[in-house]
Backbone atoms as SQL, in Angstrom:
CREATE TABLE atoms (id INTEGER PRIMARY KEY, chain TEXT, resi INTEGER, resn TEXT, atom TEXT, x REAL, y REAL, z REAL);
INSERT INTO atoms VALUES
  (1, 'A', 1, 'MET', 'N', 77.780, 130.583, 40.469),
  (2, 'A', 1, 'MET', 'CA', 78.441, 129.449, 40.628),
  (3, 'A', 1, 'MET', 'C', 79.588, 129.246, 41.291),
  (4, 'A', 2, 'GLY', 'N', 80.190, 130.680, 41.276),
  (5, 'A', 2, 'GLY', 'CA', 81.550, 130.820, 41.910),
  (6, 'A', 2, 'GLY', 'C', 81.294, 130.816, 43.540),
  (7, 'A', 3, 'ARG', 'N', 80.141, 131.406, 43.936),
  (8, 'A', 3, 'ARG', 'CA', 79.895, 131.056, 45.332),
  (9, 'A', 3, 'ARG', 'C', 79.534, 129.913, 45.828),
  (10, 'A', 4, 'VAL', 'N', 79.183, 129.079, 44.897),
  (11, 'A', 4, 'VAL', 'CA', 78.765, 127.478, 45.388),
  (12, 'A', 4, 'VAL', 'C', 80.268, 127.065, 45.487),
  (13, 'A', 5, 'CYS', 'N', 81.059, 127.206, 44.571),
  (14, 'A', 5, 'CYS', 'CA', 82.464, 126.710, 44.482),
  (15, 'A', 5, 'CYS', 'C', 83.321, 126.901, 45.923),
  (16, 'A', 6, 'VAL', 'N', 83.126, 128.378, 46.298),
  (17, 'A', 6, 'VAL', 'CA', 83.893, 128.721, 47.489),
  (18, 'A', 6, 'VAL', 'C', 83.048, 128.130, 48.678),
  (19, 'A', 7, 'LEU', 'N', 81.876, 128.175, 48.534),
  (20, 'A', 7, 'LEU', 'CA', 80.980, 127.518, 49.905),
  (21, 'A', 7, 'LEU', 'C', 81.136, 126.046, 49.817),
  (22, 'A', 8, 'VAL', 'N', 81.453, 125.248, 48.794),
  (23, 'A', 8, 'VAL', 'CA', 81.739, 123.943, 48.771),
  (24, 'A', 8, 'VAL', 'C', 83.143, 123.965, 49.282),
  (25, 'A', 9, 'ALA', 'N', 84.109, 124.497, 48.653),
  (26, 'A', 9, 'ALA', 'CA', 85.538, 124.543, 49.312),
  (27, 'A', 9, 'ALA', 'C', 85.704, 124.752, 50.580),
  (28, 'A', 10, 'MET', 'N', 84.991, 125.647, 51.255),
  (29, 'A', 10, 'MET', 'CA', 84.874, 125.940, 52.898),
  (30, 'A', 10, 'MET', 'C', 84.672, 124.727, 53.494),
  (31, 'A', 11, 'VAL', 'N', 83.399, 124.078, 53.069),
  (32, 'A', 11, 'VAL', 'CA', 82.824, 122.946, 53.547),
  (33, 'A', 11, 'VAL', 'C', 83.867, 121.829, 53.757),
  (34, 'A', 12, 'LEU', 'N', 84.732, 121.741, 52.542),
  (35, 'A', 12, 'LEU', 'CA', 85.695, 120.522, 52.339),
  (36, 'A', 12, 'LEU', 'C', 86.725, 120.994, 53.159),
  (37, 'A', 13, 'MET', 'N', 87.120, 122.093, 53.591),
  (38, 'A', 13, 'MET', 'CA', 88.293, 122.433, 54.387),
  (39, 'A', 13, 'MET', 'C', 88.077, 122.200, 55.736),
  (40, 'A', 14, 'PHE', 'N', 86.667, 122.463, 56.056),
  (41, 'A', 14, 'PHE', 'CA', 86.056, 122.451, 57.430),
  (42, 'A', 14, 'PHE', 'C', 86.124, 120.827, 57.849),
  (43, 'A', 15, 'SER', 'N', 85.648, 119.956, 56.847),
  (44, 'A', 15, 'SER', 'CA', 85.412, 118.819, 56.769),
  (45, 'A', 15, 'SER', 'C', 86.906, 118.116, 57.133),
  (46, 'A', 16, 'ALA', 'N', 87.835, 118.369, 56.309),
  (47, 'A', 16, 'ALA', 'CA', 89.371, 117.965, 56.397),
  (48, 'A', 16, 'ALA', 'C', 89.889, 118.371, 57.863),
  (49, 'A', 17, 'LEU', 'N', 89.759, 119.576, 58.390),
  (50, 'A', 17, 'LEU', 'CA', 90.174, 119.856, 59.521),
  (51, 'A', 17, 'LEU', 'C', 89.641, 119.049, 60.750),
  (52, 'A', 18, 'SER', 'N', 88.233, 118.806, 60.641),
  (53, 'A', 18, 'SER', 'CA', 87.451, 117.979, 61.684),
  (54, 'A', 18, 'SER', 'C', 88.097, 116.483, 61.512),
  (55, 'A', 19, 'LEU', 'N', 88.520, 116.185, 60.404),
  (56, 'A', 19, 'LEU', 'CA', 88.994, 114.731, 60.180),
  (57, 'A', 19, 'LEU', 'C', 90.230, 114.708, 60.902),
  (58, 'A', 20, 'VAL', 'N', 91.101, 115.570, 60.480),
  (59, 'A', 20, 'VAL', 'CA', 92.449, 115.921, 61.348),
  (60, 'A', 20, 'VAL', 'C', 92.403, 115.592, 62.691),
  (61, 'A', 21, 'THR', 'N', 91.565, 116.539, 63.414),
  (62, 'A', 21, 'THR', 'CA', 91.443, 116.724, 64.814),
  (63, 'A', 21, 'THR', 'C', 90.970, 115.409, 65.217),
  (64, 'A', 22, 'ALA', 'N', 89.769, 114.789, 64.875),
  (65, 'A', 22, 'ALA', 'CA', 89.406, 113.550, 65.324),
  (66, 'A', 22, 'ALA', 'C', 90.552, 112.304, 65.180),
  (67, 'A', 23, 'ARG', 'N', 91.153, 112.593, 64.322),
  (68, 'A', 23, 'ARG', 'CA', 92.202, 111.187, 64.119),
  (69, 'A', 23, 'ARG', 'C', 93.272, 111.536, 65.289),
  (70, 'A', 24, 'TYR', 'N', 93.658, 112.839, 65.456),
  (71, 'A', 24, 'TYR', 'CA', 94.675, 113.209, 66.439),
  (72, 'A', 24, 'TYR', 'C', 94.042, 112.901, 67.879),
  (73, 'A', 25, 'GLN', 'N', 92.745, 113.263, 68.153),
  (74, 'A', 25, 'GLN', 'CA', 92.294, 112.640, 69.536),
  (75, 'A', 25, 'GLN', 'C', 92.169, 111.442, 69.743),
  (76, 'A', 26, 'ALA', 'N', 91.873, 110.550, 68.557),
  (77, 'A', 26, 'ALA', 'CA', 91.905, 109.264, 68.649),
  (78, 'A', 26, 'ALA', 'C', 93.121, 108.638, 68.927),
  (79, 'A', 27, 'ARG', 'N', 94.312, 109.127, 68.157),
  (80, 'A', 27, 'ARG', 'CA', 95.597, 108.654, 68.571),
  (81, 'A', 27, 'ARG', 'C', 96.056, 109.027, 69.954),
  (82, 'A', 28, 'GLN', 'N', 95.618, 110.130, 70.606),
  (83, 'A', 28, 'GLN', 'CA', 95.946, 110.522, 71.691),
  (84, 'A', 28, 'GLN', 'C', 95.279, 109.498, 72.719),
  (85, 'A', 29, 'LEU', 'N', 93.938, 109.351, 72.368),
  (86, 'A', 29, 'LEU', 'CA', 93.220, 108.292, 73.550),
  (87, 'A', 29, 'LEU', 'C', 93.918, 107.012, 73.561),
  (88, 'A', 30, 'TYR', 'N', 94.309, 106.398, 72.255),
  (89, 'A', 30, 'TYR', 'CA', 94.816, 104.939, 72.240),
  (90, 'A', 30, 'TYR', 'C', 96.337, 104.968, 72.754),
  (91, 'A', 31, 'ASN', 'N', 96.985, 106.115, 72.786),
  (92, 'A', 31, 'ASN', 'CA', 98.302, 106.241, 73.688),
  (93, 'A', 31, 'ASN', 'C', 97.976, 106.131, 75.117),
  (94, 'A', 32, 'GLN', 'N', 97.037, 106.961, 75.474),
  (95, 'A', 32, 'GLN', 'CA', 96.608, 106.847, 77.147),
  (96, 'A', 32, 'GLN', 'C', 96.133, 105.669, 77.364),
  (97, 'A', 33, 'LEU', 'N', 95.292, 104.905, 76.694),
  (98, 'A', 33, 'LEU', 'CA', 94.907, 103.593, 76.887),
  (99, 'A', 33, 'LEU', 'C', 96.015, 102.632, 77.040),
  (100, 'A', 34, 'ASP', 'N', 97.112, 102.719, 76.303),
  (101, 'A', 34, 'ASP', 'CA', 98.252, 101.880, 76.176),
  (102, 'A', 34, 'ASP', 'C', 99.045, 102.140, 77.606),
  (103, 'A', 35, 'ARG', 'N', 99.213, 103.478, 77.727),
  (104, 'A', 35, 'ARG', 'CA', 100.000, 103.622, 79.035),
  (105, 'A', 35, 'ARG', 'C', 98.977, 103.234, 80.262),
  (106, 'A', 36, 'TYR', 'N', 98.028, 103.236, 80.275),
  (107, 'A', 36, 'TYR', 'CA', 96.902, 102.597, 81.359),
  (108, 'A', 36, 'TYR', 'C', 96.968, 101.142, 81.503),
  (109, 'A', 37, 'LYS', 'N', 97.079, 100.548, 80.517),
  (110, 'A', 37, 'LYS', 'CA', 97.521, 99.103, 80.170),
  (111, 'A', 37, 'LYS', 'C', 98.850, 98.686, 80.932),
  (112, 'A', 38, 'ASP', 'N', 99.715, 99.429, 80.628),
  (113, 'A', 38, 'ASP', 'CA', 101.170, 99.190, 81.348),
  (114, 'A', 38, 'ASP', 'C', 100.944, 99.451, 82.754),
  (115, 'A', 39, 'SER', 'N', 100.352, 100.463, 83.047),
  (116, 'A', 39, 'SER', 'CA', 100.282, 100.727, 84.478),
  (117, 'A', 39, 'SER', 'C', 99.498, 99.802, 85.257),
  (118, 'A', 40, 'SER', 'N', 98.404, 99.167, 84.682),
  (119, 'A', 40, 'SER', 'CA', 97.743, 98.088, 85.154),
  (120, 'A', 40, 'SER', 'C', 98.602, 96.920, 85.278),
  (121, 'A', 41, 'GLN', 'N', 99.218, 96.612, 84.396),
  (122, 'A', 41, 'GLN', 'CA', 100.237, 95.340, 84.324),
  (123, 'A', 41, 'GLN', 'C', 101.334, 95.464, 85.470),
  (124, 'A', 42, 'VAL', 'N', 101.829, 96.757, 85.665),
  (125, 'A', 42, 'VAL', 'CA', 102.771, 96.869, 86.721),
  (126, 'A', 42, 'VAL', 'C', 102.039, 96.876, 88.268),
  (127, 'A', 43, 'LEU', 'N', 100.886, 97.487, 88.221),
  (128, 'A', 43, 'LEU', 'CA', 99.864, 97.228, 89.614),
  (129, 'A', 43, 'LEU', 'C', 99.562, 95.689, 89.867),
  (130, 'A', 44, 'GLU', 'N', 99.481, 94.967, 88.907),
  (131, 'A', 44, 'GLU', 'CA', 98.987, 93.635, 88.747),
  (132, 'A', 44, 'GLU', 'C', 100.413, 92.727, 89.445),
  (133, 'A', 45, 'ILE', 'N', 101.303, 93.058, 89.329),
  (134, 'A', 45, 'ILE', 'CA', 102.596, 92.450, 89.280),
  (135, 'A', 45, 'ILE', 'C', 103.175, 92.964, 90.685),
  (136, 'A', 46, 'GLU', 'N', 102.718, 94.218, 91.364),
  (137, 'A', 46, 'GLU', 'CA', 103.086, 94.680, 92.411),
  (138, 'A', 46, 'GLU', 'C', 102.114, 93.939, 93.618),
  (139, 'A', 47, 'TRP', 'N', 100.828, 93.622, 93.221),
  (140, 'A', 47, 'TRP', 'CA', 99.735, 93.047, 93.961),
  (141, 'A', 47, 'TRP', 'C', 100.262, 91.492, 94.248),
  (142, 'A', 48, 'ARG', 'N', 100.515, 91.063, 93.189),
  (143, 'A', 48, 'ARG', 'CA', 100.883, 89.586, 93.418),
  (144, 'A', 48, 'ARG', 'C', 102.273, 89.457, 94.390),
  (145, 'A', 49, 'ARG', 'N', 103.110, 90.588, 94.229),
  (146, 'A', 49, 'ARG', 'CA', 104.420, 90.535, 95.066),
  (147, 'A', 49, 'ARG', 'C', 103.881, 90.712, 96.466),
  (148, 'A', 50, 'LEU', 'N', 102.856, 91.698, 96.711),
  (149, 'A', 50, 'LEU', 'CA', 102.560, 91.762, 98.176),
  (150, 'A', 50, 'LEU', 'C', 101.783, 90.738, 98.769),
  (151, 'A', 51, 'GLN', 'N', 100.873, 89.953, 97.948),
  (152, 'A', 51, 'GLN', 'CA', 100.353, 88.494, 98.435),
  (153, 'A', 51, 'GLN', 'C', 101.562, 87.736, 98.817),
  (154, 'A', 52, 'LEU', 'N', 102.520, 87.631, 98.010),
  (155, 'A', 52, 'LEU', 'CA', 103.543, 86.590, 98.391),
  (156, 'A', 52, 'LEU', 'C', 104.425, 87.010, 99.738),
  (157, 'A', 53, 'ASP', 'N', 104.321, 88.354, 99.727),
  (158, 'A', 53, 'ASP', 'CA', 105.008, 88.878, 100.985),
  (159, 'A', 53, 'ASP', 'C', 104.249, 88.449, 102.439),
  (160, 'A', 54, 'ARG', 'N', 102.962, 88.709, 102.081),
  (161, 'A', 54, 'ARG', 'CA', 102.005, 88.753, 103.001),
  (162, 'A', 54, 'ARG', 'C', 101.945, 87.256, 103.688),
  (163, 'A', 55, 'ALA', 'N', 101.986, 86.458, 102.673),
  (164, 'A', 55, 'ALA', 'CA', 102.107, 84.868, 103.036),
  (165, 'A', 55, 'ALA', 'C', 103.218, 84.376, 103.766),
  (166, 'A', 56, 'ALA', 'N', 104.434, 85.056, 103.416),
  (167, 'A', 56, 'ALA', 'CA', 105.607, 84.800, 103.805),
  (168, 'A', 56, 'ALA', 'C', 105.800, 85.171, 105.271),
  (169, 'A', 57, 'GLU', 'N', 105.328, 86.395, 105.480),
  (170, 'A', 57, 'GLU', 'CA', 105.116, 87.067, 106.724),
  (171, 'A', 57, 'GLU', 'C', 104.196, 86.356, 107.799),
  (172, 'A', 58, 'SER', 'N', 103.501, 85.593, 107.272),
  (173, 'A', 58, 'SER', 'CA', 102.372, 85.235, 108.324),
  (174, 'A', 58, 'SER', 'C', 102.717, 83.673, 108.333),
  (175, 'A', 59, 'SER', 'N', 103.636, 83.232, 107.869),
  (176, 'A', 59, 'SER', 'CA', 104.031, 81.844, 108.106),
  (177, 'A', 59, 'SER', 'C', 104.199, 81.510, 109.452),
  (178, 'A', 60, 'ASN', 'N', 103.842, 80.293, 109.940),
  (179, 'A', 60, 'ASN', 'CA', 104.250, 80.086, 111.329),
  (180, 'A', 60, 'ASN', 'C', 105.660, 80.094, 111.565),
  (181, 'A', 61, 'SER', 'N', 106.697, 79.857, 110.781),
  (182, 'A', 61, 'SER', 'CA', 107.953, 79.919, 111.178),
  (183, 'A', 61, 'SER', 'C', 108.336, 81.292, 111.332),
  (184, 'A', 62, 'LYS', 'N', 107.975, 82.370, 110.836),
  (185, 'A', 62, 'LYS', 'CA', 108.017, 83.605, 110.650),
  (186, 'A', 62, 'LYS', 'C', 107.605, 84.308, 112.157),
  (187, 'A', 63, 'VAL', 'N', 106.258, 83.822, 112.415),
  (188, 'A', 63, 'VAL', 'CA', 105.749, 84.105, 113.626),
  (189, 'A', 63, 'VAL', 'C', 106.494, 83.669, 114.747),
  (190, 'A', 64, 'ASP', 'N', 106.868, 82.607, 114.775),
  (191, 'A', 64, 'ASP', 'CA', 107.577, 81.762, 115.839),
  (192, 'A', 64, 'ASP', 'C', 108.935, 82.498, 116.120),
  (193, 'A', 65, 'ARG', 'N', 109.492, 82.732, 114.973),
  (194, 'A', 65, 'ARG', 'CA', 110.902, 83.349, 115.019),
  (195, 'A', 65, 'ARG', 'C', 110.697, 84.922, 115.610),
  (196, 'A', 66, 'LEU', 'N', 109.688, 85.606, 115.064),
  (197, 'A', 66, 'LEU', 'CA', 109.635, 86.919, 115.910),
  (198, 'A', 66, 'LEU', 'C', 109.262, 86.842, 117.306),
  (199, 'A', 67, 'ALA', 'N', 108.360, 85.876, 117.796),
  (200, 'A', 67, 'ALA', 'CA', 107.961, 85.763, 119.070),
  (201, 'A', 67, 'ALA', 'C', 109.243, 85.486, 119.838),
  (202, 'A', 68, 'ARG', 'N', 110.197, 84.575, 119.467),
  (203, 'A', 68, 'ARG', 'CA', 111.387, 84.286, 120.088),
  (204, 'A', 68, 'ARG', 'C', 112.375, 85.480, 120.368),
  (205, 'A', 69, 'GLU', 'N', 112.576, 86.098, 119.028),
  (206, 'A', 69, 'GLU', 'CA', 113.685, 86.927, 119.065),
  (207, 'A', 69, 'GLU', 'C', 113.366, 88.257, 119.547),
  (208, 'A', 70, 'GLU', 'N', 112.107, 88.860, 119.112),
  (209, 'A', 70, 'GLU', 'CA', 111.766, 90.324, 119.549),
  (210, 'A', 70, 'GLU', 'C', 111.055, 90.259, 120.766),
  (211, 'A', 71, 'LEU', 'N', 110.092, 89.418, 121.074),
  (212, 'A', 71, 'LEU', 'CA', 109.313, 89.385, 122.267),
  (213, 'A', 71, 'LEU', 'C', 109.784, 88.649, 123.359),
  (214, 'A', 72, 'LYS', 'N', 110.937, 87.602, 123.089),
  (215, 'A', 72, 'LYS', 'CA', 111.858, 87.020, 124.009),
  (216, 'A', 72, 'LYS', 'C', 110.624, 85.821, 124.373),
  (217, 'A', 73, 'MET', 'N', 109.966, 85.426, 123.856),
  (218, 'A', 73, 'MET', 'CA', 108.961, 84.472, 124.613),
  (219, 'A', 73, 'MET', 'C', 109.658, 83.207, 124.433),
  (220, 'A', 74, 'ILE', 'N', 109.308, 82.061, 125.226),
  (221, 'A', 74, 'ILE', 'CA', 109.700, 80.844, 125.044),
  (222, 'A', 74, 'ILE', 'C', 108.675, 79.671, 125.292),
  (223, 'A', 75, 'VAL', 'N', 109.221, 78.419, 124.796),
  (224, 'A', 75, 'VAL', 'CA', 108.402, 77.555, 124.865),
  (225, 'A', 75, 'VAL', 'C', 107.867, 76.851, 126.208),
  (226, 'A', 76, 'ILE', 'N', 106.618, 76.831, 126.506),
  (227, 'A', 76, 'ILE', 'CA', 106.255, 76.238, 127.644),
  (228, 'A', 76, 'ILE', 'C', 106.667, 74.664, 127.896),
  (229, 'A', 77, 'VAL', 'N', 107.173, 74.484, 128.722),
  (230, 'A', 77, 'VAL', 'CA', 107.686, 73.095, 129.166),
  (231, 'A', 77, 'VAL', 'C', 107.085, 72.523, 130.404),
  (232, 'A', 78, 'PRO', 'N', 106.532, 71.154, 130.639),
  (233, 'A', 78, 'PRO', 'CA', 106.257, 70.786, 131.834),
  (234, 'A', 78, 'PRO', 'C', 106.907, 71.127, 133.014),
  (235, 'A', 79, 'ASP', 'N', 108.341, 70.993, 133.078),
  (236, 'A', 79, 'ASP', 'CA', 109.031, 71.421, 133.968),
  (237, 'A', 79, 'ASP', 'C', 108.807, 72.763, 134.896),
  (238, 'A', 80, 'ARG', 'N', 108.452, 73.809, 133.872),
  (239, 'A', 80, 'ARG', 'CA', 108.456, 75.201, 134.210),
  (240, 'A', 80, 'ARG', 'C', 106.955, 75.560, 134.583),
  (241, 'A', 81, 'THR', 'N', 105.943, 74.710, 134.423),
  (242, 'A', 81, 'THR', 'CA', 104.477, 74.808, 134.651),
  (243, 'A', 81, 'THR', 'C', 104.131, 74.916, 136.093),
  (244, 'A', 82, 'VAL', 'N', 103.639, 76.020, 136.618),
  (245, 'A', 82, 'VAL', 'CA', 103.210, 75.875, 138.025),
  (246, 'A', 82, 'VAL', 'C', 101.672, 75.964, 137.962),
  (247, 'A', 83, 'PHE', 'N', 101.013, 74.961, 138.664),
  (248, 'A', 83, 'PHE', 'CA', 99.654, 74.681, 139.092),
  (249, 'A', 83, 'PHE', 'C', 99.261, 75.258, 140.165),
  (250, 'A', 84, 'VAL', 'N', 98.238, 76.351, 140.410),
  (251, 'A', 84, 'VAL', 'CA', 97.841, 76.678, 141.464),
  (252, 'A', 84, 'VAL', 'C', 96.565, 76.281, 142.063),
  (253, 'A', 85, 'SER', 'N', 96.358, 75.699, 142.999),
  (254, 'A', 85, 'SER', 'CA', 94.973, 74.981, 143.423),
  (255, 'A', 85, 'SER', 'C', 94.596, 75.900, 144.717),
  (256, 'A', 86, 'GLN', 'N', 92.978, 75.810, 144.917),
  (257, 'A', 86, 'GLN', 'CA', 92.593, 76.354, 146.079),
  (258, 'A', 86, 'GLN', 'C', 92.477, 75.122, 147.046),
  (259, 'A', 87, 'PRO', 'N', 92.461, 75.590, 148.384),
  (260, 'A', 87, 'PRO', 'CA', 92.456, 74.570, 149.741),
  (261, 'A', 87, 'PRO', 'C', 90.995, 74.178, 149.697),
  (262, 'A', 88, 'ALA', 'N', 90.738, 72.819, 149.917),
  (263, 'A', 88, 'ALA', 'CA', 89.611, 72.200, 149.933),
  (264, 'A', 88, 'ALA', 'C', 88.422, 72.839, 150.632),
  (265, 'A', 89, 'GLN', 'N', 88.768, 73.425, 151.726),
  (266, 'A', 89, 'GLN', 'CA', 87.735, 74.223, 152.523),
  (267, 'A', 89, 'GLN', 'C', 87.234, 75.400, 151.562),
  (268, 'A', 90, 'ALA', 'N', 88.217, 76.226, 150.890),
  (269, 'A', 90, 'ALA', 'CA', 87.581, 77.200, 150.150),
  (270, 'A', 90, 'ALA', 'C', 86.683, 76.666, 149.104),
  (271, 'A', 91, 'VAL', 'N', 87.021, 75.683, 148.429),
  (272, 'A', 91, 'VAL', 'CA', 86.232, 75.124, 147.225),
  (273, 'A', 91, 'VAL', 'C', 84.784, 74.747, 147.895),
  (274, 'A', 92, 'SER', 'N', 84.762, 74.164, 149.002),
  (275, 'A', 92, 'SER', 'CA', 83.398, 73.688, 149.539),
  (276, 'A', 92, 'SER', 'C', 82.603, 74.943, 149.883),
  (277, 'A', 93, 'GLN', 'N', 83.083, 75.970, 150.188),
  (278, 'A', 93, 'GLN', 'CA', 82.562, 77.167, 150.651),
  (279, 'A', 93, 'GLN', 'C', 82.012, 78.050, 149.360),
  (280, 'A', 94, 'SER', 'N', 82.669, 78.056, 148.384),
  (281, 'A', 94, 'SER', 'CA', 82.475, 78.822, 147.070),
  (282, 'A', 94, 'SER', 'C', 81.173, 77.817, 146.591),
  (283, 'A', 95, 'ALA', 'N', 80.819, 76.660, 146.824),
  (284, 'A', 95, 'ALA', 'CA', 79.903, 75.814, 146.074),
  (285, 'A', 95, 'ALA', 'C', 78.551, 75.885, 146.814),
  (286, 'A', 96, 'GLN', 'N', 78.626, 76.552, 148.135),
  (287, 'A', 96, 'GLN', 'CA', 77.333, 76.889, 149.113),
  (288, 'A', 96, 'GLN', 'C', 76.603, 77.818, 148.086),
  (289, 'A', 97, 'PRO', 'N', 75.044, 77.406, 148.010),
  (290, 'A', 97, 'PRO', 'CA', 74.079, 78.330, 147.580),
  (291, 'A', 97, 'PRO', 'C', 74.168, 79.642, 148.279),
  (292, 'A', 98, 'GLY', 'N', 73.870, 80.699, 147.394),
  (293, 'A', 98, 'GLY', 'CA', 73.880, 82.067, 147.938),
  (294, 'A', 98, 'GLY', 'C', 75.086, 82.771, 148.138),
  (295, 'A', 99, 'THR', 'N', 76.144, 82.131, 148.195),
  (296, 'A', 99, 'THR', 'CA', 77.399, 82.884, 148.376),
  (297, 'A', 99, 'THR', 'C', 77.879, 83.769, 147.178),
  (298, 'A', 100, 'ALA', 'N', 78.697, 84.631, 147.175),
  (299, 'A', 100, 'ALA', 'CA', 78.999, 85.338, 146.156),
  (300, 'A', 100, 'ALA', 'C', 79.610, 84.568, 144.860),
  (301, 'A', 101, 'LYS', 'N', 80.543, 83.711, 145.465),
  (302, 'A', 101, 'LYS', 'CA', 81.269, 82.679, 144.392),
  (303, 'A', 101, 'LYS', 'C', 80.520, 81.825, 143.595),
  (304, 'A', 102, 'SER', 'N', 79.094, 81.401, 144.344),
  (305, 'A', 102, 'SER', 'CA', 78.225, 80.403, 143.666),
  (306, 'A', 102, 'SER', 'C', 77.610, 81.409, 142.677),
  (307, 'A', 103, 'VAL', 'N', 77.166, 82.727, 142.776),
  (308, 'A', 103, 'VAL', 'CA', 76.460, 83.503, 142.009),
  (309, 'A', 103, 'VAL', 'C', 77.269, 83.847, 140.799),
  (310, 'A', 104, 'GLU', 'N', 78.616, 84.054, 141.044),
  (311, 'A', 104, 'GLU', 'CA', 79.449, 84.438, 140.048),
  (312, 'A', 104, 'GLU', 'C', 79.682, 83.085, 139.155),
  (313, 'A', 105, 'GLN', 'N', 79.717, 82.034, 139.617),
  (314, 'A', 105, 'GLN', 'CA', 79.742, 80.766, 138.872),
  (315, 'A', 105, 'GLN', 'C', 78.468, 80.637, 138.105),
  (316, 'A', 106, 'ALA', 'N', 77.448, 80.774, 138.524),
  (317, 'A', 106, 'ALA', 'CA', 76.249, 80.694, 137.725),
  (318, 'A', 106, 'ALA', 'C', 75.819, 81.559, 136.692),
  (319, 'A', 107, 'GLY', 'N', 77.186, 82.389, 136.472),
  (320, 'A', 107, 'GLY', 'CA', 76.745, 83.281, 135.597),
  (321, 'A', 107, 'GLY', 'C', 76.284, 84.631, 135.800),
  (322, 'A', 108, 'GLY', 'N', 76.353, 84.960, 137.035),
  (323, 'A', 108, 'GLY', 'CA', 75.623, 86.080, 137.772),
  (324, 'A', 108, 'GLY', 'C', 74.070, 86.498, 137.679),
  (325, 'A', 109, 'ARG', 'N', 73.515, 85.389, 137.631),
  (326, 'A', 109, 'ARG', 'CA', 72.009, 85.457, 137.479),
  (327, 'A', 109, 'ARG', 'C', 71.536, 85.676, 138.641),
  (328, 'A', 110, 'GLY', 'N', 71.940, 85.476, 139.972),
  (329, 'A', 110, 'GLY', 'CA', 71.414, 85.901, 141.253),
  (330, 'A', 110, 'GLY', 'C', 70.380, 84.664, 141.689),
  (331, 'A', 111, 'GLY', 'N', 70.607, 83.503, 141.265),
  (332, 'A', 111, 'GLY', 'CA', 69.894, 82.429, 141.839),
  (333, 'A', 111, 'GLY', 'C', 68.872, 81.758, 140.751),
  (334, 'A', 112, 'PRO', 'N', 68.059, 80.845, 141.290),
  (335, 'A', 112, 'PRO', 'CA', 66.995, 80.275, 140.311),
  (336, 'A', 112, 'PRO', 'C', 65.942, 81.037, 139.875),
  (337, 'A', 113, 'ARG', 'N', 65.376, 80.868, 138.852),
  (338, 'A', 113, 'ARG', 'CA', 64.202, 81.660, 138.344),
  (339, 'A', 113, 'ARG', 'C', 63.026, 80.949, 138.204);
């Protein structure tokens, strides 16, 4: 009977230690889960902020301002527009069949098929 009591006491101690270890691990996992949730919320807020920044940076007024200030671009006005035209003789020569110009204008196919 004494051996059985010792054996039961040892199994009981082993069970108690296993229970303590399992609860400790569960508590550690819960704390880790809580930290991950906090991190997820921080990342979600950062994501939303970055989306707002992207929308602000790609707005038409922002692009227009950067083009004017950094690239020194200006708005095209009709007074500053220069149109270049070919002389009438060059236009009629380029339209004749078999010339290099007419082949290029036909899409480079080299004539009828």
